N, C-alpha and C positions, 0 to 999 in steps of 0.2 A: 506494499500500501504505500502510494505517495504521500507521507506526511505534510508535505509543502502546501497541499491543499486544503489542509485543515489549519491552516496558520492564518488568522484574520488579518494580518498585515498585506499579506502578499495579495498583489492588484490594487492596493490602497495607495493614493498619493498623500505621502506625511508633511506635513507643515506646509501644504499647496505648493511644493517643490519635487518633492522627492517619490517617483515612482517606485512603489516595490516590485520587484518582476520575480525574485527566486530566493528561498531561505536555503543558504550554502553552510552555515555553522551555528551549532549551539553551546551555549557555555552555561558555567553553574551561575555568572551574572549576565550575561549577555547573549542577544542572539544576532549573529551577522547577515546580511541580505545583499544580492547583488540587485543595485537601483539604477537607475536613471535620473542624472539632474534635467529635469524640463526646460530650466531657464538656458543652462549653456547646452544642451544636448551632450551629456559627457557620460559614460557609464563610471560606478563608483561604487565603493563596498559600505552600507549601511550598516553601523554598529547600533543596537537598540537594545538599552537597557529591559531587562522583565519588569514589569509593571509592579511585580510586588515588591522591587527594591527603590523603586523610584520615589518612594515614599521616605525614603531614610536618607537623611541628608550628606550620612556618610559617603553612602555611595555615588549620590549625584555629584558630591565634592570630587571625588576621584575621578568620574568620566570627564568634568570640567577641567581636573587638572591636567591630566591625560591630552586633552587637546590642546591646553597651552604650552604643556612641555613639549610635545612632538611638533607645533609650530615653530616653536623657538629653535629646534636642531635644523629643519631642512637640509637633510644628506640623502644622499642617492641610495644609501642603502636601509634607509627608516622610512616605514609605511607613511606617505604623508597623510595630514589631515587639514581638510578643507573647510570643514562648517560642523558648527555644534549648536545645539537649539531642544526646543521640547514641545510637544503636542500633547496637551492631556496628561494623559499616564504615561506617556512612551517620551524617553530621553533620549535624544540620539548623537552618534557623531558620523558624518559624512567623511569618508577615508579613500584614500586611492585603492582601487581595484586591482589586485594582483591575478592575473590568470594563470595557474599554476597548481601546484601543492606546496604541501607543508615537508620539511624536514622529516618529522613522524611518518610524514605518507611513504617517503622515500626508504626509511629505514625499515617500515613494516612490508614494503614489496621487496626490497635488497637483503636486507638482513644485517649487513656491514659494508663498509666503502673502502675503496684503497686509499691510500694515503694521497694520494693527489687529489682524488675527489675530496676526503675528509678537508683538506687543505684549502680547496677550492672554495670551499663552503663557509671554514671557519674563518677565513681572510675579511672577507666583506662583513662579517658577523662583528669581529672585532673593530672596524674600520666605524661601525654605526655606533658601538658600543663607547668607541673612543672619543666619539664626537660628544656623546652624551655626557660621558664621565668630565669631559673638558668644558664641558657647558654648566656643569654642577651638578647633574644628575645621576641617579643610581635606578638601574631598572628593576632589580629584585626578583625578576622572574623568568629568568634565560633558561628555556626548555626547547628540545626540537618543535615542538608545536608552535612557536612563536618565532620559528624562522619559516621563512617564506620563499619558494622557489619559481620564478617565472617560468612560462615557457620558454623564454628567451634567453633564458639563464641567469636573469640578474636575480640576486639574493638579497633581501629585506627583512629587517627584524621588525616584527610588529607587537602590539600589546602593552602598552607604556602604562598601563592601567594603576600598575602599582607604582609607578615611577616615583621617589622623592627627590628632593633638594639633599645633598650630601650633609648639609650640617643640621639637618632634620631627620636624621634616620634611625635616630634613637628610638627603641617600642619601651613603652611604661606602662603599658595597657595589658601586660602579661599575656599577649599572644603574639604570635610570629604569623604573617603572610608570606606567601610561597610555595612552591613545588617540593613536597618532603624532599624527593629524590635529587635536587640539585641546590638544597638549601646548605648553606655555608657553616661550620662548626659555630662560629662566632654568633650567627645569628638563631642557632638552636641553643646555643648556652645563656647568651646574653643578652639576645633581641636587638642587639645591632647589626646592621648593614651598609658598607660602603663600597667603594667601587670594588675593594679587593671580593665582596661577596659576588660580583658579577662573574669576575676572574675566575673562581671556584666551580662557578656552575658552567661556564664556558669549558673550563677543564673535563668536568664531567660528561659534558655533551661530545669533546674530543674523542673522550674514552668510549664513549658509545657508538660512534661512527665507525672509531676502528673494530670494534669487538662486536658490535651487534646487541651487547647488553648493557646493562648500567652496573657498575661498580659495587653498591651496596643493595642487596635486594632484600626481603622480608615481606611477609603476610601482612602485618600491621604498618602503620605510621613510627609506631615507638621503635618496632626492631630496625627500621632504616635509620631513625637519627640516633638511635645508641649506636650504628656502626659507623655515621658520619663524625661521632663525637669521638670515638674509642679506636678507630681502625684506618689506616691509610688507605687510600683509593690503590688499588693494584698497579702494578704494571701491564699496560695493554697487551705486552709480548707474552704474557702468561699464557692469554687465548689465541695469540698472533704470532705464532712463533717465525723468527726471524725480523720481526718487524724492528726498522732502524732505533739504537738506542736516544739517537737524538729525540724522537717522538715519545718513547718511554719518558725520558728527562724532561720534555714539554710539560705532558701531563701531570708529571711529578711537581714540577714546579707551581704549576697553577691552580693546582688542588692540596698544597699543603696545607694540615690542618692549622697550623701557626700564622694567622695572616700576615705577618711580619715578613714572613718567608718568600711570599708571596708576590707577583709583578704589582706594583701598586694600581695600575690600572689597565683598561684594555690597550692603551697604546703602545704601553710597556710591552704587555703580552703579545700583541701582533709584532713588533720589533724582534722580539725571540721568537716566534714563530716563521718569520721570514729566512731569520738566519737559518733556523732548523732545515727550512724548504731548501737552500742552498747549499747546505752540507752534503743533499741526499743525491744519488744519481737517478736516472731514469728506472731502472731495476726495483730500487728500495720504492720509489712512488706510484709503482705501478704492480707493486707487490699485490697477491690476491688473497685477501682474508679468509681463513677458513669457512667463518660464519655466513660470507656472502651468499647469495642466494642466483641462478639467471635470473634476467629479466622475466623471462614468460614462465617462471615456475608455477606449476597449475596449484601448489600447496599454500603459495604465500596470499595472505589475504590481499584482496582490492585495496588500492591505494586511497581509496575514500570512504573505505570499510571504517563504519563509528567505531570508536572505541574510548574506554575509560579515562584513557593517556590522553584522549584530545579534548576533555573537556576541562574546564576552569571554572572551578567550585570554592563556596564562601562554607567551612565549618565549623561555628561558633563553639561548639561541643561535641562528644560522641553520643549520639543516642543510644539508648540500651539495646544490647543485640546486635547491633552493628558498627564497623570500623569505617575511618574515613577513608577515601581513596589514597593511595600510596602514589598516586601519578597525578593528582588534582593540585592546583592553586587552589591553597587552603589558609584558614586562619586557625592558626593550632593554638591552643590554650597551654601556657607554660604553668607548670606547679611551681605554687608560690614557694619561695624559701623556708627552709625548716628551721623553726627558732627554739634553742633548746629551752627548756624549763628553767626559772629563774629558782635558785637555790633558795630554798626559806631560810628567812631570819632565824638564827637560832637566839635562843635565851637563855637565861642562866636556870641551870636544872635546880630542884627542889630535894628536899632530903638531907640540906646541910646541918650537920649537927650544930645545935645552939648551946650557949653555955650560959646565957642570960637574958635580960630582957633589953640591954644595951646593945648586947651583940646582934641580938636579933633584928633591932631597930636598923643599925647601922649595915647589916646586910641587906635587909629590904630597901633600902638606901641607894646601895651600891648597885643592885639588881635595876632599879629605876632608872638611874643615869645611865646603865648599860645599855639598857632596852631604847630609852629614847635617844641616845648617840647613834646608836646602830639603826635606826629609823630614820634619823634626821642624814646619817652617812648615806644610805641606801637612797632617799629622795634625790639628793642632792648630786651624788657621785658614782655611788654603787651599780645603779642602773646603766651607768654611762661609758663610754670609752671615748679615747683621745684619738683622733686623725693622726696618723703618724706623719713626718715628713716624708712626701714624695716628689718635689721641686728637683729636679735634675735626673731622675730615675727615668729608665725607659718604662715604656707602656707596662712591659711583663714584669719588670722590676716592681713598679707601682702596684700591680695585682697580687705579686706575690707578698708584698708590706701589708696590704688592705685584709687578704686573706688570714695572715699570720697573727693581724690583731682582731681578728673575728669579724671583720667587716667585708662588704660587699662592693662590685662597682656597679653604680646604678646607671653611669652612661660614659661613653669617651667620646669630646668633643677634641677638634683640630682647629686649631688658630694660627694667626702668622705673628713670629716673633722677631726682633732684630737681634734679642740677647741671648734668647735660648737656644741652643743647638735642635735640629730636626729632629724628630722621635723620641725629645725627651719632654719630661712633665713640666708644664708653665705654671699651672695652678690647680687647687682641688678645692672643690664645694661640698660640705665645710673643708675650712682651711686649716693648715699644719695646728695639731694640738689643739683645735677647738672640741666641744665635746660632744660625742653623738651617742644615742642609745645603742646598746648591746645588739649586735648582727643589723646596724644601719647599714645605708648604701651612700657612697660617695662619686660623686663627679669629678673625672680627670679630665683636665685640658691637656692636649699634647701639641707640641711646638711643631708647624709646617717650616721652620725658617722664616726667612725676612719674605716681605710681600713681594719684593722685588730683588731677584738674583742675576748675576753677573754669569755670562757662560764664560768658563777657565779656559784659558789658553792650552790647550793638548796637542798643539803641533809639534809632528817629529816625537811622540809618545806612543809607545806599544797601543795596540787596541785595548788591552785588557787594565793597564793602567789610566787609559783615557776614561774609560767606562766609569771604574773606580771613582775618579775624582769629579765625573760629571755626578756623580750620583750624592758623593759628598757634598757639592754644591746645592743640591736640591733639585737636579733637575733629572729628565730620563733619556737614558741613550735609546736612541731611535734606530732608523734602519742604516745597514752599514752596506755602503758600494766601495768597490775596489777599482782604483786606475793606476795605470804608468805612470812611473814619474821617478826621473834618473836622478832626483836630486835628494828624494827622501828616502830612508831605506824601508824594505819591503815588511810590512807588516807593523808599520809607522802611521801616525796619522797626517794626513796631508791638509785637510780642512774639516771644518765642521757649519754646519746650517742650522740656526743661525750662529753668525761669525764669533770669534772669542771678543769678550768686552762688551757684548750685547747684553743688554737689561732683558730680563723674560720673566714670567710668573714662575713660581715653583711649579715642577712635577712637568714643565715644558719638555715636550721629547727633542731631542737635538740630533740630527743627520749627522754621521762620520762617514769620512771619504779615508779609506785606507789604501797605502801604496803598495803596489803590487812589485815595486821596483822598476829599475830600467828593463826594456823590453828585450827579448831574445828571438833574433831572428832564426827560424829552423831551416837548419842547411838540409839538402837534398842527401840521403843516405841509400836510396833504392839502388841495388847492383852492388853493393858493399857488402863485402863478409859482416858476419854479425858482430863479431869483435872490433872491428874498425869503426863500423856504424855508433857501437856504444862509444867508443873513445871519444869521436868527433862531437857527438850530442852529450856526452859527461863534460866535456873541455869547453861545451859553450854553455855550462850552466843547469841542464837538463837531467832530468832523471830518466831511465830505460825499462822498460819492460818487452820480454819476447812473449808474443802468443804462444799458447799451446799447439793450436791449430797450424798446419801448413797448408799452402796452398799452390794450385801450378800456376805458373807464370812463364812470362820469357826470360827473366832472368835465373842466372844459371843454378842448380838445386844447391842449397846451403845459403845461400846470399839473400839479401833483402828484398824482399817481392815488394812490400808495401810499407808506411808508416802512417800512425794515426792522425799526425800534423803536416801538413803539404809545405813544401818549400816556402819558405819567404812567411810563414805563420809568425804573429808575434805571441809569444809566451812569457810567461813570469819564470824567475828564477825557483827552481825546484817542481816545476812543473812535469808530469810525467809524458813521456813519446812511448807509444807500444809499437813495436816491430814485429813483422810478419813475414817468417822465412819461406822461400822457396823451396818447391820440389821437384821445380824445373819445369819446361814445356811438357805439354801432355802433347803423345805422340798419335795423331790421327789420320783416318784415309785418307788419302789424295784421289778426287773425283778424276775419272777420265771426259776432257772436254775435248780432246782431237776431234775435229772436223765438226764443231759446234760454232755458231756463230759469236765473236768478240763478246757482246755484250751478254750473250746467255752463258758462254761459259766463265768470263768475270763475275757475274753476280751468282753462280753455283761454286764458284773456289772460295768468293767471300763468305757465303753462307757456311760454308763447312769450315771457315777458321782462318782463311789465309789472306795474307797480302799481295795482290796481284799487278805484276810487271809487265806489259805488252810490248814486243820488239816488232816490228814490222820489217818486212821484206820490201826492196825495191821493186817495182815503181810505188808502193803502200798504197795501192788502190784495192787490196782485197780486203774481206769479210770473214774468213773462215780460218780457224787455228790449225798450223800445220803441225806443231808440236809444243811438250810442255816440259819445262826442266825436271818435273819428277815425273815419272809414269803414273798412269792411272792404276787405282790399286796398289800403290807402293804407299809409304807413312812417312810423315814428317812432322815437326813440331808444330803445336798449333802457336797461331799467329806470324809463321815464317814465310817467305817471300816466294812465291810459286811464279816464274817468268813464262808466259806463253808466246811461241811465235806465229806470226799471221803470214799465211799465202801473198805473193804478189800475182799480178797478171801475167 
């Protein structure tokens, strides 16, 4: 049954402008329709909030925030938002319509992707998130369902409905919004999400593209959350034997449980992704994952088949007898922190022997004073803890100090500081030595470094040292390109963009140009012996490899038949040239062409693999072959010259 026919909006014109033609997706918070803007005659997607949620100001505000956030991004890899409005109980967004499918559809159909395809999808996703991060936004719900792949191959990120400004991502409501399988540990444990939470989710998505499976499985959200907190994401090569180690390292870096170890944002992860791709050969990029299915596999579900993974749900709490879906975007209720029972105030015991009325009176007075004193102490000091000194500590050290004092981290904010080093605590709230109730929570503010930083001069420095200095200055090493340069040593930095001395905001990506050294012109060594060719190439500064396979060629057996880099090719010092050794020419049978016309004889000999030389007898007017240098039926080296003589008149 076509459930679209039962949808009351299909066939209607919303807000006097948008004609709803077809329902294309349903989620927990909204339904998406294919529609036409009747004013501009433009096809678009209409995202309409479920009417029962339109009365909730929180969800309406989220819809409006999505429209404003995406409108500010204006990035080619972000699904654009054209308009936002409401008609009665229908609150909607008018969005760009992408003809195609989601990454989830692709994974359901293909099982897993080759590394080249996975990176081709990941890079535009990171470019879109990088633009959001640099604009001050965190997506918070990255997953395959929110990656759209157009029929023209374009990749776009959708559903910025959970987006938050970087400075307001702390969650104090006791719930977490997101999809369980892609939540970062700090989102689960502390309710906080910054740009590094999106980086974690992208690492999980990359793992899933390479292996066809999620790194942490479970029947309930609680089981998955526990694994996110207590187990590292496994190396994808465990399920994909032979996968390049660079891709294992990329997944490990993005999904580190400690957010301090991850790339700071999607821009830095994109730079590392491109470095990993550049280090891979064609065979590594096109390796076939064991979990991949042929595109025509009849057992694979259809690309558009409905699945729980495709839905976006809001789950305020688990109802009796059911578990919220592991794959949905959900509001997960965090358990309140356990508070130890305060120890009861102990009073003096009874039964002290008395030796007289005076002693008894004195003892009662002492007990009264002690009891009152203990009560006053507890009211004024005993139920409080003083906040330890946190300024100057790293975020990790500050958390450890608070935990040791029996306190919790309420939230972590980041702010600029001209005096406090990047990554260390500027202040806390409450401040140092201020009193706070036992098991209370403290907000810490971590420095982002100066508001404006200068790009350091890293020219002529090795790449690794240059990247360390850029990070120390509060900048992010960006894309690395390599060029020949006769004045800068190989492996050292030629220049940066922005240039040294430029003023930039913290975390700005800095592109680096690295020297390949002076170019080496490859000599022609075909026909030389292997030893002669190796000596000549190594003297030029190149490395040599000899292919295991030998081939027939016109060159003598044992000499070089072919070289991987042609004569005159410019290579960097240390690059490798592969030599293929000749087995000598192949001996083939010579056709008999005596008596044939010259053109026919020439064509037949050339087709057999020979070079033809024609000699004419005086008076040069004949057109018939009189003789050939190698008789028909004889054998000659492939590529050798056969001379034919032409009869005269």
